[in-house]
C-alpha positions as CSV (number, residue, x, y, z in Angstrom):
1,X,-17.7,4.8,-25.8
2,X,-14.8,7.2,-25.6
3,X,-15.1,10.7,-27.0
4,X,-11.7,10.4,-28.8
5,X,-9.6,7.7,-30.4
6,X,-5.8,7.8,-30.7
7,X,-4.1,6.4,-33.8
8,X,-3.3,3.1,-32.2
9,X,-7.0,2.6,-31.3
10,X,-8.1,3.6,-34.8
11,X,-5.6,1.1,-36.3
12,X,-7.0,-1.6,-34.1
13,X,-10.4,-1.0,-35.6
14,X,-9.0,-1.9,-39.1
15,X,-7.7,1.4,-40.4
16,X,-4.4,1.8,-42.3
17,X,-2.3,5.0,-41.9
18,X,-3.1,5.9,-45.5
19,X,-6.8,5.5,-44.9
20,X,-6.6,7.6,-41.8
21,X,-5.0,10.4,-43.7
22,X,-7.4,10.2,-46.6
23,X,-10.7,9.8,-44.8
24,X,-10.1,11.4,-41.4
25,X,-7.4,14.0,-42.2
26,X,-5.9,16.0,-39.5
27,X,-6.6,15.1,-35.9
28,X,-9.2,17.0,-33.9
29,X,-7.0,17.4,-30.9
30,X,-3.3,17.1,-29.9
31,X,-2.4,16.2,-26.3
32,X,0.8,15.7,-24.4
33,X,2.1,12.2,-24.7
34,X,1.0,10.5,-21.5
35,X,4.0,8.2,-21.4
36,X,6.9,10.4,-22.4
37,X,6.8,14.1,-21.8
38,X,9.2,15.0,-24.6
39,X,7.7,12.7,-27.2
40,X,5.5,13.8,-30.0
41,X,2.0,14.9,-29.0
42,X,-0.7,12.3,-29.1
43,X,-3.1,12.7,-32.1
44,X,-6.8,12.3,-31.2
45,X,-9.8,12.0,-33.6
46,X,-13.4,12.4,-32.4
47,X,-15.0,9.0,-32.1
48,X,-18.0,10.2,-34.1
49,X,-15.8,11.0,-37.1
50,X,-14.0,7.7,-36.9
51,X,-17.3,5.8,-36.8
52,X,-18.7,7.9,-39.7
53,X,-15.6,7.1,-41.6
54,X,-16.2,3.4,-41.2
55,X,-19.4,3.8,-43.2
56,X,-17.5,5.4,-46.1
57,X,-17.3,3.2,-49.3
58,X,-13.5,3.4,-49.4
59,X,-13.2,2.0,-45.9
60,X,-15.7,-0.8,-46.6
61,X,-13.8,-1.7,-49.8
62,X,-10.5,-1.7,-47.9
63,X,-11.9,-4.0,-45.3
64,X,-13.2,-6.4,-47.9
65,X,-9.8,-6.6,-49.6
66,X,-8.1,-6.9,-46.3
67,X,-10.2,-10.0,-45.4
68,X,-9.4,-11.5,-48.8
69,X,-5.7,-11.1,-48.2
70,X,-5.9,-12.5,-44.7
71,X,-7.8,-15.6,-46.0
72,X,-5.3,-16.1,-48.7
73,X,-2.4,-15.9,-46.3
74,X,-4.0,-18.4,-43.9
75,X,-4.6,-20.8,-46.8
76,X,-0.9,-20.5,-47.9
77,X,0.3,-21.1,-44.3
78,X,-2.0,-24.1,-43.9
79,X,-0.7,-25.6,-47.2
80,X,2.9,-25.0,-46.3
81,X,2.3,-26.6,-42.9
82,X,0.8,-29.7,-44.5
83,X,3.7,-29.9,-47.0
84,X,6.2,-29.6,-44.2
85,X,4.5,-32.3,-42.2
86,X,4.5,-34.6,-45.2
87,X,8.2,-34.0,-45.8
88,X,9.1,-34.7,-42.1
89,X,7.1,-38.0,-42.2
90,X,9.1,-39.1,-45.3
91,X,12.4,-38.4,-43.4
92,X,11.3,-40.1,-40.2
């Protein structure tokens, strides 16, 4: 496991920018951007803090709501796909 996570890695673990700000706060370390020398510094948070934050009640509640929203979106997309297929069969 890495010692630090950058913001992109944290977001890939299911965090939102607002949740990062609220639960993790300021980064533990700022490093020069590895891709662009003049770009903003890369923000890094200790992995232990991120993992501990994932046990927080707010993070768990956010993940639950996120799953519900994703399931609803998938259901709507499937319904629309079925309706579209039915419409194209009528035309053909």
